[in-house]
N, C-alpha and C positions, 0 to 999 in steps of 0.2 A: 294689599299690605298684609304681611304675615306677622302676627304678634309673637315675639320671642317669649321664652319662659324664664326670664331673670326676675325672680321674686322670692321672698322668703318662703322656705319650704314649710307648709302648714301641718304636715303630719306624716303618715305612713306612705310607702310607695304606691299603694292602691289609691289612697286619697289624692296623691299627686297626679295620677292619671285622670281622676275626675276633674281636677283643676284644668288639665289640658283641654278636656271637653268643653268646660265652661269658657275657656279662653277663645275657643273657636266661635262660640256664640257671641262673646263680647266683641270679637273682631267684626262680626256681621252688623252689630248694633252701632259701632263707632268706626265707620270706614274712613273718616277724616282724621282720626287720631294717628299721629306719627311719633311713636315713642323714641325720642332721641336722648332723653335724660332719664336718670333713675327715678326722678319724681314722676315722670310719665308712667313708668312701670308700676309705681305705687298706686296711681290713680286707677289703672286697669285692675290691679289686684283688689282694690277696694270694692269693685263691682262684683267680686266673687265671694262676698261676705256670707252668702247663703250656705256655703259649704262648711262653715264653722260648726254647724250643728251635727255634722256627720261624725260619729265616734270613731276615731282612727284606732287601728290595731297597734299594740305596743311594738315599737321598733327600737332595737338597741344599736348603738354605735360604739365602736372600739377605737382605742388609741394607744400606741406605744409611746409612753411619755417619760422623758428623762427626769429622774428625781432631782429636786432643787439642790440637794447637797447630800453628801455621804451620810448614811444612817438616817435618812429622812423618807423612807418608803411609806407609802400611804398618804403623803402630803402632796396636794396638787397646787402648783403655782404656775400660772400660765405665762409663757414667754411672749405671747402675742401682744401687739399694741392694742390697747383698749379703745378702738374707734367704733362708735355706734353707727348703725345703718339707720339714721334718723332723717328727719326732714331736711336738716341743714346739710347733711352729707349728700343726700340725693339731689339737692338743688345745686350744689357746688361742683359735682363731678359728673362727667358724661359717662355713658355706658362703656365707651371705649377705654376711658381711664380706669374704670372699675375692672374691666376684663384684663387690661395690661397688668394691674396690680395682682390679680388672681394668677396670671401666668408667671409672674415673678415668684409668687408663693409656691406654685406647683414645681418650679424649677429651683427652689431654694437650695437643696442639697447639691445639685449640679453647679450652681453659681458659687456656693461656698467652697466647693472642691477646686474650682478654677481660680478663684481669687484668694483663697486662704483666709477670707474674712467672714465673720458671722454676720448674718443679716436678720433683721426683724421685720415681720409683716403683721398685718392686722387680722390674719386668719389662723385658725386652729384646724388641722386636718384630722378627720376621723373616717372610719369605714364600717359598713354593716357586715363585712366579711370577717367572721371570727378567725378562721384559719389563716387568712392573709395577715391580719394584724398580730396574731399570736406568733407567727413566724418572724415578722418584723421586730417584735419585742425581743425575741431571742437573739436576732442578729445585732440589734443595737446594744443589747446587754453584753454580747461577746466583745464589743469594742469599748464599752464603758464599765467593764468589770462589775456586771450585775446591777448597776445603779439605774435600772429601768423598770417602770411599772406598766402593767396591763390595766388600762382604765376603761370602765364601762359607763357609757352615757345613756340616758333615756331621751330619745328624740322628742317625745311629747312633752317631757318636763322642760327641755330646752326651749321649745316653741312657746311655752307658757310663761317664760321668763321675759319680762318687758324689754330689757336692754340687750337681749341676746337674739341673734338672727342666724338661721341655718339655711344654707344653699346646697342643693344637689348639683354637683359639678356637671353631671351628665346633661342637665337642663341648659346650662351655659354653653356647653359644647354643641348641643343641638341648635341653639340660637346662632352660633358662629357658622354652622353649616348652612342653615336656611338663609342667612343674610350674606353669605359669601365673604365672611371675615375670619376664616380659620387661621389666617396668617398672624392674627393677634397673639396666639399662643403656639409655641413651637410644637410640632407633631409628637415628639418624644415625651413632652410634658403632658400632652393630652392623653397619650397612651397609658402613662403611669396612672393618671386619674381614673381611666377606664378600668385598668387592671384591678383596682381595689374598690371600684364604685364609690369614689370619694365624695364625702360631704364636708363642707367647710363651715366652721362656726365663727361668727364675728360679733364683737361687742364686749360687754362685761357681764358678770354674773354667771359665767360658764360653770362654775363650781356647783351651782344649784341643780344642774342636770346630771351630776355624777351619781351613779348607783353603787359602784364598788371600785376600789383600787387594790390591786394585788401585785406584789413584786414578782418579777420573773423568777427569782430564786425559789419561790414557793410553787411555781408552775412547771418548771423545767423537768421535774421528775414525776409529773402526773402520768398515769398509765397510758394515755394515748400518744404521748410524745416520745418518739424514738430517736436514736442517735443520728439518723440521716436528717430528720427534721431539725435537730439542734445545730447540725454542722453545715448543711447546705446553704450557700450564699443566697440563692433564689428558690422559689417554689418549683421552677422548671427543673433545676438540678436536683431538688429534693425528690421529685417524682421519678427521675431517672435512677437515683441511688436506691430509692425505695423498691422499685420494680426489680432491680438487680438482686436485692437481698430478700425478696419475698419468699423465695424457695427455701431460705434458711429458717424461716419461721413456720412452725406447725400451725395447722388450723386451730383456731380458738373456739371453745365451746360457747354455745349461746348464752348461758348464764354468766360466764366469765366476761364475755364481751359487754353485756349489759352493766355489770359491776364496774368495768373499766370506764365506760362512758359516764355513768352516774357519779362515780368517784371524782372524775375530772371536773364535771359540772359543779359539784359541791365545792371543790377547791377554788374554782373561778368565782363562785358566789361569795366566798369569804364569810364575812359577818352575816350575810343573808342566806347562808346555807340551809336554814330552816324554813325559808320562804319557798314552799313547794312550787308555786306558780313560776317564780323566777328561775328556779333550778330546772324546771321542765322546759322553759324557754331556751335556756342554755343547752340542754340536751338536744333539742331540735336543731339548733344551730351547729352543734358538733356533728350531728348526723347528716347535715345538709350536703356536704361534699361526698358523702357515703363513707362507710367504715374502711373501704379499700384505700381511701386517701390517707388514712392514718396508719396504713400498713397492717391492718387487722383483717384476717381472713375468717369468714364465717359462712356457713351454708345457708343460713336463714336470710330472708330479705330485710330491707331496712324498716319496713312497716312493722314486722314482727319484733325487731330489735327495739324500736321505739315503744311498742306496747310493753315489752319486758322492762324497759327502763321506767316507764310510768308505774308499772306494778310494784317495782322496788321502792319507788318514792312513796307510793300509797301505803305500802306495808309499813314503811318507816314511820309515816305520819300516824297510822293506827297504833303502832307500838308506843309512840310518844304520848298519845292521848290516853292510852290505857294506864300510863304511869302517873298521870295527874291525879291528885287527890281532890275529891269534891268537898 
């Protein structure tokens, strides 16, 4: 019997892999356990309590979120149904019912386009891929006349909120593959979730995990975002447009490239722009797909660019501290 990985995500991706290792050990200890309900999965997860002492690295999740109303940027109101992943829910619903409801959520946009009707699910979609979510924010904004926010969540804060549960969709898809039930979610919906490495949030109190909300109108003119990024319907088409136009852009100097990245990270950080650790985290995520992704040509490698960005932030911190009166 192979134990699937459908359980609340306890922390960072690295911690998640440690959970997988523990699951294998639990499987050896409980060969008679046949997890057919969500409550069974909870019982297995309870056996993994020893991993709770492992301090996870900070993980940020991003969401392109429609503003609740015009001129209400910075306000987060969840459109998801507030259904808790509690004992009652796990006892009443089978694993298959849970997965089908997830599939309906993953295909929400497709279903709405086909039926012309808005649907509500109990899930909120997020992604750890900054560039993917930033592009989606721009595309949604083009359709909704800029009434879209770029929302940053802290995964660890979400996991510490009692009535909030986070799932890594990749774990669910892996379970479907190992159990021969991939038919429960259409392949195109599965691919969409893989493209953005989707995480879903369920329950209430989601707002407690929010770190920052920034409207697209404040991000679309940041230095790293170019016209191709703003206009391309998908990232696939963006990379094609970007590569065609790269020859039109001269190579950028090392110092200027660092300034562009740091300036963008500060803008994303919003009210937390003076939190150097947070801004540094955003800098690393901006650099993760490499500067070439953003249409920026430099001769230096990414490691040197990162060091240059950190030096800029450090110099700024020193300058601020020198201005403080004792």
